[in-house]
C-alpha positions as CSV (number, residue, x, y, z in Angstrom):
1,X,109.7,119.3,-98.3
2,X,112.4,119.0,-100.9
3,X,113.6,116.3,-103.3
4,X,117.0,114.9,-102.4
5,X,119.0,115.4,-105.6
6,X,122.5,115.6,-106.9
7,X,123.6,112.8,-104.6
8,X,123.2,109.8,-107.0
9,X,120.3,107.7,-108.2
10,X,119.6,105.9,-104.9
11,X,119.0,109.2,-103.0
12,X,116.6,110.5,-105.6
13,X,114.1,107.9,-104.4
14,X,113.7,109.8,-101.2
15,X,112.1,113.1,-100.2
16,X,113.6,115.1,-97.4
17,X,110.9,116.1,-94.8
18,X,112.7,117.8,-92.0
19,X,116.1,118.1,-90.2
20,X,116.2,115.9,-87.1
21,X,119.6,117.0,-85.7
22,X,123.2,117.3,-86.4
23,X,126.6,116.7,-84.9
24,X,130.3,117.0,-85.7
25,X,130.3,114.9,-88.8
26,X,126.9,115.5,-90.4
27,X,123.2,116.3,-90.3
28,X,120.4,113.8,-90.0
29,X,117.2,114.3,-91.9
30,X,113.8,112.6,-91.7
31,X,113.0,111.4,-95.3
32,X,110.4,109.3,-97.0
33,X,110.8,106.7,-99.7
34,X,108.8,108.0,-102.7
35,X,107.5,104.6,-103.8
36,X,107.0,102.7,-100.5
37,X,106.1,105.6,-98.1
38,X,108.6,104.2,-95.6
39,X,110.2,106.7,-93.3
40,X,114.0,106.7,-92.9
41,X,116.6,108.8,-91.1
42,X,119.3,109.9,-93.5
43,X,122.7,111.2,-92.4
44,X,124.6,113.6,-94.8
45,X,128.3,113.9,-94.0
46,X,129.5,117.5,-93.9
47,X,131.4,118.7,-96.9
48,X,134.6,119.4,-95.1
49,X,135.0,115.6,-94.4
50,X,134.4,114.4,-97.9
51,X,138.0,115.2,-99.0
52,X,139.5,113.5,-95.9
53,X,137.5,110.3,-96.3
54,X,135.1,108.9,-93.8
55,X,136.1,109.6,-90.2
56,X,136.8,106.5,-88.1
57,X,134.0,107.5,-85.7
58,X,131.5,107.3,-88.5
59,X,132.8,103.9,-89.6
60,X,132.4,102.7,-86.0
61,X,128.8,104.1,-85.9
62,X,128.0,102.3,-89.1
63,X,129.4,99.0,-87.7
64,X,127.3,99.3,-84.6
65,X,124.1,100.3,-86.5
66,X,124.5,97.3,-88.8
67,X,124.4,94.9,-85.8
68,X,121.4,96.5,-84.0
69,X,117.9,95.0,-84.5
70,X,115.2,96.6,-82.3
71,X,111.8,98.2,-83.1
72,X,112.9,101.4,-81.4
73,X,116.2,101.8,-83.3
74,X,116.3,103.0,-86.9
75,X,117.7,100.2,-89.1
76,X,120.9,101.0,-91.1
77,X,120.6,100.8,-94.9
78,X,123.5,101.6,-97.1
79,X,122.6,103.5,-100.3
């Protein structure tokens, strides 16, 4: 396990547990909130996309995730 650091105050509240997967735009990690013990899936956008801004596919993914509400789907939380 490693502490998520250098990414801003909000991310420091989470501990990275394991890599769940990755794709074109980023890597997804299983993390745990240090105070509540709640598990989350956290996506980190790849460095090469940071200078270009957020790709439109990622923006669409966020829009869809914000609308979904189901026990088998990870809820979207903006940090």
